[in-house]
N, C-alpha and C positions, 0 to 999 in steps of 0.2 A: 434720572435713573428710574426706569420702569420695572415693573414686575414681569419676569419671564414666565409665561404660562404655556404649558404643553397640553395638548389634548389627552384625555385619559383613554388608554387603549386596553381593554380587558384582556386581549390576547397576550399582552406582555406579562400578565399575572397568572395565566393558566400554565403552570410549570409541569404538572404531572398528568398522566391519563386520568387519574381520579379527579383532579381539578376540572378537567374538561367534561367528564361525565356528570359531575355534580352541577356544573354550569348548565349543560344541555338539559338535564332533568328539571332543573328549576325553571328554565325558560319554557320548556314544554308544558310544565304544570301551571304556569302562571301567565304565559304570554299568548300571542296570536300566532297563526301560521307564519305570517311575515316575520314576527320576532324570532321564530325558530329557524327560518332560513338565514336571517342575519346572525343568529348564534352559531349556526353551522359554519358560516363564513369566518366568524371569529375563532372558532375551534380549529378550522383548517389552517388559518394563519398562525395560530399558536403551535400547531403540529408541524407546519411547513407546507405551503401550497404545492410545491413541486412534488414532494413525497406523497401527499394525499391524492393529487391528480394521478400520479403513477399507480398507486394502489387501487384507485377507482377505475382505472383504465380509460381515462379521459385526458385531454391536453390541459395544460395549466390555464391557457386562455379560456377554454371551455368551462373549466371549474370556476374561474372568476366570473364569467358570464352567468353561469347557472346560479351563483350565490350573490349576484348583484341585487341592489335594492329594488329594482323594477322587474326582477325576474319572476317567473312562475314555473319552477323546475318540475319535471315529471317525477312521479313516485319512484320510478326505477333509478333516477339520478340521485334522489335523496337516499334511497337504500344503499346505493353504491358508495356514497360519501360516508354514511354512517359506518358501513363495513370497513372502509378505508381508514377510518378513525379508530377501528378496533372494536366496534360494537355491532349490535344487530337490533332490528326493530321487532317488537312483539306487541301483542294485544293481550291485556289482562282485564278480568272483571273487577269491579269495585266492590 
């Protein structure tokens, strides 16, 4: 009798828009660009890839490709995904 171990998926725990925005803000503040792309993938899965793709005006396959581990999406793509998740990008002084 072995132990049944499931991989931990953050997307399963992002239940509200606030959860998603707190998660993205933390990754943006503490992670790398690559980490943020991965976090957008996680947030999009939590929200529903099909719905996010529709709101961003891209195909579901294109969204998966843009947010894959080896991708380097354009700024325009990142902006569309953030907006599809219900947010916007801004620059603030520290």
